N, C-alpha and C positions, 0 to 999 in steps of 0.2 A: 836598189839591187840590180846589178848588171845581169842580163839574160844571155845565156850561151846558146848559140845556134849550132846544131849538130848536122854535119853534112855526111850523108851515108853513101858509101861507094856502091857501084852496081853489083860488085861481088857480094858485099854484105847483104844487100837487098835480095839477091838471088838466094843466098843461104837462108835468110830469114823466111822467105816465102815457102821454103821446103820444111819448116819446123812443124812438128806435130803439136797437138794441143798440150800434151804433157810437157814438152820442151818449152813451149811458150809460157806456161804457168811457172815452170822452174826458173825461166829467165826473169819473169816479172818479180818473183819472190827474191831472187838473188839481187836484182836491181833495187828492190825496196830495202833489203838488208844493207846493201852497200851505201845507199844514201842515208839510212838511219845511222849507220856507223860513222859516216862522214860528218853528219850533224853533231854527233856525240864528240867526235875528235876535233871539231872546229875550234873549240875553246881550249883544247889541250895544248900545252906548251910544247914546241918542237925545237929540235936542235939540228943544225946543219952539220953533217959529218962527211968525211971523205973516205972512200973505200976503193981499193983496186979489185976489179972483177974482170975475169977473162972475157975478151970481146965476144966470143961465141956464146957464153952464158948470158951476157947482157943483151945480145941480139935476140936470144931465145925469149927472154923476159919481155923485150919490146914487142916482139911478134905476138906473144900470148896476150899481152895487155891490149894491143891493137884489136885483136879478135874479140876481146871482152869489152872494147870501147872505153877503156880507162887508161890513165897514164901508167907507165911502167913503174914509176916510184910508188904509186898507190898499190899496185899489184905486189911489189916487194914487201911493203908494209903489211899488207893483208896476209901474205904468206908467213911473215914473221909473227904476227898476232896469232894466226892459226896454229903455228908450231908451238908457241908459248902456251896456248890454251890446251894443247894436247899433252903437255908435260905437267906433272903434278905440282911442281914448284911454280910453274908459269900460271897455273890456275889460281894458286893461292895469291900470287902477286897481283894478278889481274883483278881478283875479287877485292883485295885491299884497295887497289887504285880506284875501282868503281865505287867503293864506299865513300871516298873523299869527294 
């Protein structure tokens, strides 16, 4: 298994040094959930799609993802899953998918 090395910017380290205990705990919990979700999705079949997105919207996603330390495509998929799970039909479909 190939190990990834993460390089942290001075800005990120500065921001992280100012985090409260509650923010650190929330960050760690989010990190745990993200990696648990990634492991669950690792075996899921994916399909490459093409979609036109306004540049300013894409740049916003890229910036938000960078701040979270994830790829912007991962952030988009997370938001899509979160939206689906908030919809009643999405909850039913996700439950069925997780049963299989």
